C-alpha positions in Angstrom: 23.5 26.4 -83.5 26.2 24.2 -82.4 27.0 26.0 -79.2 23.2 26.1 -78.0 22.8 22.2 -78.7 26.0 21.6 -76.6 24.7 23.9 -74.0 21.4 22.3 -74.0 22.7 18.9 -73.7 24.9 20.0 -70.8 21.9 21.2 -69.0 19.7 18.3 -69.8 22.2 15.8 -68.6 22.6 17.7 -65.4 19.1 17.7 -64.7 18.7 14.1 -65.4 21.6 13.3 -63.0 20.1 15.5 -60.4 16.5 14.1 -61.1 17.9 10.3 -61.0 19.3 11.1 -57.5 16.4 12.7 -55.8 12.7 11.9 -55.4 9.9 14.4 -56.0 9.1 16.3 -52.8 5.4 15.1 -52.5 6.8 11.4 -52.1 8.9 12.5 -49.0 6.6 14.5 -47.1 3.6 12.8 -46.4 2.7 10.1 -43.7 2.5 6.5 -45.2 1.5 3.2 -44.3 4.1 0.7 -45.7 3.1 -2.8 -46.2 5.7 -4.2 -48.6 9.2 -4.1 -49.4 8.4 -2.1 -52.6 6.5 0.7 -50.5 9.8 1.1 -48.6 11.8 1.1 -51.7 9.6 3.9 -53.2 11.0 6.3 -50.7 14.7 5.1 -50.5 15.7 8.5 -52.4 14.5 10.5 -49.4 17.6 11.4 -47.4 15.1 13.5 -45.1 11.6 12.2 -44.9 9.1 14.6 -43.8 6.3 12.6 -42.1 5.7 9.3 -40.1 6.1 6.0 -41.5 4.1 3.3 -40.4 4.7 -0.4 -40.7 1.4 -2.2 -39.4 0.1 -5.7 -39.9 2.5 -6.4 -43.0 3.0 -9.9 -44.0 6.7 -9.5 -44.9 9.4 -11.6 -42.9 12.3 -9.1 -44.0 12.0 -5.3 -44.3 14.8 -2.8 -45.0 14.2 1.1 -44.9 17.3 2.1 -47.0 18.3 5.5 -48.1 16.5 7.6 -45.3 18.8 9.4 -42.9 16.4 11.5 -41.1 12.6 11.1 -40.3 11.0 14.3 -38.9 8.0 12.5 -37.8 7.8 9.2 -36.2 8.8 5.5 -37.5 6.2 3.0 -36.1 6.5 -0.9 -36.6 3.7 -2.7 -34.8 1.8 -6.1 -35.2 3.7 -7.3 -37.9 3.4 -11.1 -36.8 5.7 -12.8 -39.5 8.6 -9.9 -39.5 12.1 -11.5 -38.3 14.2 -8.7 -39.4 14.2 -5.2 -39.8 16.8 -2.9 -40.6 17.3 0.8 -41.4 21.1 1.1 -42.5 21.5 5.0 -42.9 18.9 6.0 -40.3 20.5 8.5 -37.9 17.7 10.7 -36.4 14.2 10.1 -35.8 12.3 13.8 -34.6 9.4 11.9 -33.1 9.0 8.5 -31.7 10.7 5.2 -32.9 8.1 2.8 -31.8 8.6 -1.0 -32.3 6.2 -2.8 -30.5 4.4 -6.2 -30.5 6.7 -7.9 -32.8 6.4 -11.4 -31.4 9.1 -13.0 -33.9 11.5 -10.2 -34.8 14.9 -11.6 -34.1 17.2 -9.2 -35.7 16.7 -5.2 -35.5 19.9 -3.5 -37.2 19.9 0.4 -36.5 23.9 1.0 -37.1 23.7 4.8 -37.5 20.9 5.7 -35.0 22.1 8.5 -32.7 19.0 10.6 -32.0 15.0 9.8 -31.4 13.1 12.0 -29.2 11.1 9.1 -28.3 12.2 5.3 -28.0 9.7 2.5 -27.3 10.8 -1.1 -27.9 8.3 -3.2 -26.0 7.1 -6.8 -26.3 9.8 -8.0 -28.6 10.4 -11.7 -27.0 12.3 -13.1 -29.6 14.7 -9.9 -29.8 18.2 -11.3 -28.6 20.4 -8.3 -29.5 19.9 -4.6 -28.8 22.7 -2.4 -29.8 23.2 1.1 -31.1 26.8 0.9 -32.9 26.9 4.7 -33.6 26.0 5.6 -30.0 22.5 6.7 -29.0 23.6 10.1 -27.6 19.9 12.0 -27.7 16.8 10.6 -26.5 14.5 12.3 -24.1 12.3 9.3 -23.0 13.3 5.6 -23.3 11.0 2.6 -22.6 12.6 -1.0 -23.0 10.1 -4.0 -22.0 9.9 -7.7 -22.6 12.9 -8.3 -24.8 15.3 -11.3 -24.9 18.4 -9.0 -24.9 21.0 -9.8 -22.1 22.4 -6.4 -22.4 22.2 -3.1 -24.4 25.0 -1.2 -26.0 25.5 2.1 -27.3 23.3 3.8 -25.0 24.9 7.4 -24.5 22.6 10.1 -23.8 23.7 12.5 -21.2 20.3 14.1 -20.3 16.9 12.5 -20.1 13.1 13.0 -19.3 12.2 9.6 -18.3 13.6 5.9 -18.6 11.9 2.5 -17.8 13.7 -0.8 -18.3 10.7 -3.5 -17.3 10.3 -7.2 -17.7 13.5 -8.0 -19.7 13.9 -11.5 -18.2 17.3 -12.3 -19.9 18.8 -8.9 -18.9 22.1 -9.1 -16.9 23.7 -5.8 -17.6 22.5 -2.4 -18.5 25.2 0.4 -18.7 23.3 3.8 -17.9 26.6 5.5 -16.9 26.4 8.0 -19.7 23.1 9.6 -18.2 24.0 12.5 -15.8 20.2 13.6 -15.1 16.7 12.7 -15.5 13.9 15.3 -14.9 11.3 12.5 -14.8 11.1 9.1 -13.6 13.8 6.2 -13.6 11.9 3.0 -13.3 13.8 -0.4 -13.4 11.6 -3.6 -12.4 11.1 -7.0 -13.1 14.2 -7.9 -15.1 16.6 -10.8 -14.9 17.5 -11.7 -11.3 20.9 -10.9 -11.9 20.7 -7.4 -13.3 23.5 -5.2 -12.6 22.3 -1.7 -13.2 25.1 1.0 -13.6 24.0 4.7 -13.2 27.7 5.9 -12.5 27.4 9.3 -13.6 23.8 10.1 -12.5 23.6 13.3 -10.4 19.9 14.1 -10.4 16.5 12.4 -11.0 13.0 13.5 -10.1 11.7 9.9 -9.2 13.4 6.5 -9.0 12.0 3.3 -8.7 14.3 -0.1 -8.3 12.9 -3.4 -8.1 14.4 -6.7 -8.6 17.9 -5.5 -9.2 21.0 -7.6 -8.1 23.4 -4.9 -8.2 22.9 -1.2 -8.4 25.6 1.6 -8.8 24.6 5.2 -8.0 27.8 6.7 -6.6 27.2 10.4 -8.0 23.5 10.8 -7.1 23.1 14.2 -5.0 19.6 15.3 -5.7 16.3 13.5 -5.8 13.2 16.1 -6.5 10.6 13.3 -5.8 10.4 10.0 -4.4 12.7 7.1 -4.5 11.9 3.4 -4.0 14.1 0.3 -3.4 11.6 -2.5 -3.4 12.3 -6.5 -3.7 15.8 -6.1 -4.8 18.4 -8.9 -4.7 21.2 -6.3 -3.6 23.2 -7.0 -0.4 24.2 -3.2 0.1 23.1 0.2 -0.9 25.7 2.6 -0.9 24.4 6.1 -2.0 26.6 8.6 0.1 26.5 11.4 -2.1 22.7 12.2 -2.1 22.2 14.9 0.1 18.3 15.7 -0.2 15.2 13.6 -1.0 12.5 15.8 -1.7 9.9 13.1 -1.5 9.8 9.7 0.2 12.5 7.2 0.7 11.4 3.7 0.9 13.3 0.7 1.3 11.1 -2.6 1.6 11.4 -6.4 1.0 15.1 -6.6 -0.1 15.7 -10.0 1.2 19.6 -9.8 1.1 20.5 -6.3 2.1 22.8 -6.2 4.7 23.9 -2.5 4.7 22.3 0.9 3.7 24.5 3.7 3.7 23.6 7.3 2.9 26.3 9.3 4.5 25.4 12.9 3.5 21.6 12.7 3.5 20.4 15.3 5.5 16.6 16.2 4.8 13.8 13.8 3.5 10.9 15.9 2.5 8.4 13.1 2.6 8.3 10.2 4.6 11.0 7.8 5.7 10.1 4.0 5.3 12.2 1.1 6.1 10.3 -2.6 6.4 10.9 -6.1 5.6 14.7 -6.0 5.1 15.6 -9.4 7.1 19.2 -9.1 6.9 19.3 -5.4 8.0 20.5 -5.8 11.4 21.5 -2.2 12.0 19.9 1.4 11.2 22.8 3.2 11.1 23.7 4.3 7.7 22.2 8.0 7.9 24.5 9.9 10.2 23.7 13.3 8.8 20.0 12.8 8.5 18.4 16.1 10.4 15.1 16.5 9.1 12.0 14.3 8.0 9.0 16.4 6.9 6.7 13.0 6.9 6.6 9.9 8.9 9.7 7.7 10.2 8.0 4.2 10.1 10.8 1.4 10.7 10.0 -2.2 11.0 12.2 -5.6 10.9 14.7 -7.4 12.8 17.3 -4.7 13.3 19.0 -4.9 16.9 20.2 -1.3 17.0 19.1 1.9 16.0 21.0 5.2 15.4 20.1 8.5 13.7 22.4 10.8 15.8 21.7 14.2 13.9 17.6 13.6 13.7 16.3 16.8 15.2 13.2 17.3 13.6 10.3 14.5 12.7 7.3 16.6 11.3 5.0 13.5 11.4 4.8 10.4 13.4 7.4 8.1 14.3 7.1 4.1 14.7 9.8 1.6 15.4 9.1 -2.2 15.4 11.5 -4.9 15.6 11.4 -8.6 16.6 14.8 -7.9 18.4 14.8 -8.0 22.0 18.2 -6.0 21.9 16.5 -2.6 21.1 16.4 -0.2 23.7 12.8 1.5 23.6 13.0 3.2 26.9 16.5 4.9 26.0 15.1 6.1 22.5 11.8 7.3 24.1 13.7 9.5 26.6 15.7 11.1 24.2 12.7 11.6 21.5 10.9 13.3 24.5 13.6 15.3 25.8 14.8 16.6 22.6 11.1 17.2 21.1 12.2 15.4 18.0 8.6 13.8 16.9 6.4 16.7 16.2 3.5 14.7 15.1 0.9 12.7 17.1 2.3 9.4 17.2 5.5 8.1 18.9 5.5 4.2 19.3 8.6 1.6 19.6 8.2 -1.9 19.8 10.7 -4.4 20.5 10.9 -8.3 21.1 7.8 -8.6 18.8 6.5 -11.4 17.1 7.0 -11.3 13.3 3.4 -11.7 12.8 2.7 -8.5 15.0 4.6 -6.1 12.6 2.3 -3.6 11.0 3.4 -3.2 7.4 5.3 -0.1 6.4 5.0 2.2 3.2 5.7 0.0 0.3 6.0 -3.2 2.1 3.3 -4.9 0.2 4.3 -3.6 -2.9 4.0 -5.7 -6.1 6.9 -6.0 -8.5 5.9 -2.3 -9.7 5.5 -3.4 -13.8 2.1 -1.8 -13.8 2.5 1.6 -15.6 -0.9 2.9 -13.9 0.7 2.7 -10.3 4.1 3.3 -9.9 4.2 2.5 -6.0 1.6 0.0 -5.6 0.8 -1.6 -2.0 1.6 1.6 -0.2 0.4 1.6 3.3 2.5 2.8 6.2 2.3 4.7 9.4 0.0 7.7 8.1 -2.5 5.6 6.5 -2.8 3.1 9.4 -2.9 5.8 12.2 -5.0 8.5 11.1 -7.3 9.5 13.7 -6.7 6.5 16.0 -6.1 6.4 20.0 -3.4 4.3 21.6 -0.5 2.4 20.6 0.4 1.8 16.8 2.2 -1.3 15.8 3.2 -2.2 19.2 2.4 -5.4 20.9 2.0 -5.6 24.9 2.1 -8.7 26.8 4.6 -11.8 26.5 5.7 -11.3 22.9 6.5 -7.8 22.9 6.9 -4.6 24.6 6.1 -0.9 23.7 6.5 2.3 25.1 5.7 6.1 23.9 1.8 5.5 23.4 -0.3 8.3 22.4 -4.0 9.6 23.8 -6.7 10.9 22.1 -6.0 13.4 19.4 -7.0 17.2 20.1 -9.0 18.6 17.4 -6.1 20.9 16.3 -3.8 17.9 16.0 -6.5 15.8 14.4 -6.6 18.5 11.8 -3.0 18.6 11.2 -3.1 14.9 10.9 -5.9 15.1 8.2 -3.9 17.6 6.4 -0.9 15.1 6.6 -3.3 12.2 5.3 -4.4 14.3 2.3 -1.2 15.0 1.3 -0.1 11.4 1.4 -3.3 10.5 -0.5 -2.0 13.0 -3.3 1.3 11.5 -3.2 0.6 7.8 -3.1 -2.9 7.3 -3.9 -4.0 6.0 -0.6 
């Protein structure tokens, strides 16, 4: 009897200890809407929470999600107008989305153990001055950081991603993107602080790249772009992207007021259009010595004195050069283009000594800051969109203020059909 009593006591004691350290499974495996600290304390025994935790329109000023190490669903904070501090001291993994949005007075966000989140969305956090991942955020597929007060982000260390957006962080001075090696989707950096230094030192491949309002940009290892890449309205003095060999889509450089040099030493092929416009300090188009083929149009406008694409042999679309400089020798260029049959499209035009008001805008030249998610490359106009089905000179001026060469005559029916096909392709890509 004594032996049974001792055994029973030991068993009951063990069960008591286990019960004290765990939560019933039903508390840890459902979606909840937490409004108070008490709601979060009720699940602090769930080291793995199987569900989504939503904190929406709470009246609390401080909240802590303690004890939870992994969330199999999502963690969502939205519209908590009084919330100043949020911490999740043990949280290491979010299998779904970590979404913290529309928190207008949130000043302190502490996620010291976070290493993984499938989706990271931090948006409209205008009071948040520090954004850090001390444990190292090493796994994230898609990240969107918008409208924070943070001057930098530390601990952002994923190697492989699908997409990344850094938008409207007006105080952002530096972002270290150097851990990322490839993106299978879009890299979008726009409308951040005027002094932003964006470092992507190990990035090898990206599908689509869009860089706007950047002061310094480092892409020394970039080799492949499987879609479009755009550099618009930046403060950079130079673009040195010498390892890229192929841009399958369109390459655009427009409205970069301080751009003095652009170097793409190994770029051999552009699968879409090649467009350079309104870069007033860019005096020479000579940074593309290996460029051999452009499957779309070549549209270059500005104040450049010289043009040299020595390897260019095949332009499938039209070609237009426009400059305010009197030093560009259009006659020499025309002879080369015609004798070598470089331009296969319906249009060849070269204008020198043009008045600035006569320059026709190139692709992307009239774009905005790019912050609209619905239109990633707004303001696109360009050669193909300007000239479809027209006769004669494009973008060139005759008379006192300018000189042109290489005008085109009426389009033959077959050529017109080809041009219509080109326009249809442009519409699909750029939303003309």
